[in-house]
C-alpha positions in Angstrom: 7.4 -6.5 -34.9 11.3 -6.6 -36.1 13.5 -9.0 -36.0 15.0 -8.2 -32.9 11.9 -7.1 -31.1 12.7 -9.4 -28.4 15.3 -8.3 -27.1 13.9 -4.4 -26.0 12.6 -4.8 -22.3 10.2 -2.9 -20.6 11.4 -0.2 -18.0 12.1 -2.1 -15.3 8.6 -1.1 -12.4 9.9 1.6 -10.1 10.1 0.3 -5.6 7.2 3.2 -5.2 4.9 1.7 -8.1 5.6 -2.4 -7.1 4.5 -1.3 -4.0 1.4 1.1 -5.5 0.4 -2.2 -6.9 0.5 -3.9 -3.7 -1.5 -1.3 -1.3 -4.1 -1.2 -4.6 -4.1 -4.4 -6.3 -2.8 -7.5 -4.5 -3.4 -6.8 -0.5 -7.0 -5.8 -1.1 -8.0 -9.2 -2.6 -6.8 -10.8 -0.1 -8.3 -8.5 2.3 -11.4 -8.9 1.2 -11.0 -12.5 -0.3 -9.0 -14.7 1.7 -8.6 -12.6 5.3 -8.0 -15.6 7.2 -4.7 -17.0 4.6 -3.4 -13.3 5.2 -3.8 -13.5 8.6 -2.5 -17.2 8.9 1.0 -16.0 6.5 1.4 -12.8 8.5 0.8 -14.9 11.7 2.8 -18.7 10.9 6.0 -16.5 9.6 6.7 -12.6 9.8 10.2 -12.9 7.9 8.7 -14.0 5.4 5.8 -12.6 5.3 7.2 -9.5 4.6 8.6 -9.6 1.2 5.9 -12.0 0.3 3.6 -9.1 -1.3 6.3 -7.8 -3.1 7.9 -11.0 -4.6 3.5 -11.0 -6.1 3.6 -7.6 -7.4 7.5 -8.4 -9.4 5.5 -11.9 -10.3 2.7 -9.6 -11.8 4.8 -7.3 -13.2 7.3 -10.0 -14.9 10.1 -8.5 -13.7 12.5 -10.7 -10.6 12.4 -9.2 -7.2 15.5 -7.4 -5.7 16.4 -9.0 -2.6 17.7 -5.9 -1.1 14.1 -4.7 -1.6 13.0 -7.7 0.8 13.8 -6.4 3.9 12.6 -2.7 3.1 8.9 -4.4 3.9 7.6 -5.1 7.5 4.5 -6.3 8.8 3.7 -4.9 12.4 1.1 -6.5 14.5 -1.0 -4.9 16.4 -3.6 -5.6 18.9 -6.4 -3.4 21.2 -7.0 -1.0 18.8 -10.4 -0.4 19.8 -10.3 -4.4 20.6 -9.4 -5.1 17.9 -6.4 -7.2 15.7 -4.7 -5.2 13.5 -2.1 -5.8 10.5 -0.1 -3.1 9.1 2.6 -3.3 6.4 5.2 -0.4 5.9 6.4 0.4 2.7 10.3 0.9 1.8 10.1 5.1 1.9 9.7 6.5 -1.2 11.1 9.0 -3.7 9.4 12.9 -2.3 6.9 13.3 -4.9 6.4 17.5 -4.8 4.5 19.1 -8.5 3.1 22.2 -6.3 3.9 24.6 -8.2 3.8 23.3 -11.3 1.2 23.6 -14.5 -1.0 21.2 -15.4 0.6 20.5 -18.5 4.2 20.1 -16.4 2.1 17.3 -14.4 1.3 15.6 -17.4 4.1 15.9 -19.4 5.2 13.9 -16.3 3.0 11.5 -15.9 4.1 8.0 -15.7 7.7 9.6 -14.4 6.6 9.6 -10.8 3.8 7.6 -8.3 2.1 7.9 -5.3 3.3 5.5 -3.2 2.2 3.7 -0.2 3.7 4.2 3.4 1.5 1.8 5.0 -1.2 -0.1 4.6 -3.9 -1.1 7.3 -5.8 -4.2 8.0 -8.1 -4.1 10.8 -10.2 -6.8 11.8 -13.5 -6.4 14.4 -13.8 -9.6 16.0 -16.7 -9.6 17.2 -18.9 -8.1 14.7 -16.2 -9.7 11.7 -16.4 -6.0 9.9 -12.5 -4.9 8.4 -11.5 -2.6 7.3 -8.4 -1.6 5.1 -6.6 2.1 5.3 -3.9 3.5 3.1 -1.5 6.1 4.1 0.2 7.3 1.1 1.9 10.5 -0.7 -0.1 13.2 -1.5 1.3 15.3 -5.1 1.7 18.3 -3.4 3.8 20.0 -0.6 4.8 16.5 0.8 2.6 15.6 2.6 0.0 12.7 3.2 -3.6 11.3 2.2 -5.6 9.0 4.6 -7.3 6.4 2.1 -10.2 3.7 2.4 -10.9 0.7 0.3 -13.4 -1.6 1.1 -15.3 -4.8 -0.5 -16.0 -4.1 -3.4 -12.3 -1.9 -4.2 -13.7 1.5 -3.6 -11.5 4.1 -3.1 -11.9 7.2 -0.9 -10.1 9.9 -0.2 -10.7 10.2 4.4 -7.7 13.6 3.5 -4.5 15.3 4.7 -3.1 12.2 6.9 -0.5 12.1 9.2 3.6 11.7 8.8 4.2 8.8 8.0 4.8 7.0 11.5 2.9 3.8 12.7 1.7 5.0 15.6 0.7 8.1 13.4 -1.6 5.8 11.6 -3.2 3.8 14.0 -4.1 7.8 15.9 -5.4 8.8 12.1 -7.2 5.2 11.6 -8.7 4.8 14.8 -11.7 7.4 14.3 -13.2 5.8 11.3 -13.0 2.7 12.6 -16.7 3.1 13.8 -18.4 5.2 10.8 -19.7 3.3 7.8 -17.6 2.2 5.3 -17.8 4.4 1.8 
């Protein structure tokens, strides 16, 4: 460690990386460990809840939140999805990623310069049974498509296959057939 090592700073994580951290590291802890608190936070003050998990990702990454990013996160409350209560977090529009046509070496060498960011996270609770489902619609690395993923309480992450275009209505339609299926 040199005399001026403290001046070196790690590069700031991209908005895509921070969104990824929310979808796959921070939000699942609330979904599967503090679900009543999550619903209370979103229902009590939606405007404050919108950027909250982004702020948590910034704190975990030890970076200051960018206030301009606050408005790019948006919670949606959805009722009546097969009789379930649903919260959907919309993330900022990510930078496009398309690795098609690249060799394995090119992909490996470019690792760390791109993130397959989420478009939406959906938390679905069946009030009658108490069952909770958590889905993420995110980018794919080839051709600009999307992939639908499901996480369970053990944080297992299952790829459910190609997803729809990234819109709220499309993601709700895409997750509906998976609601009665057993978790992975």
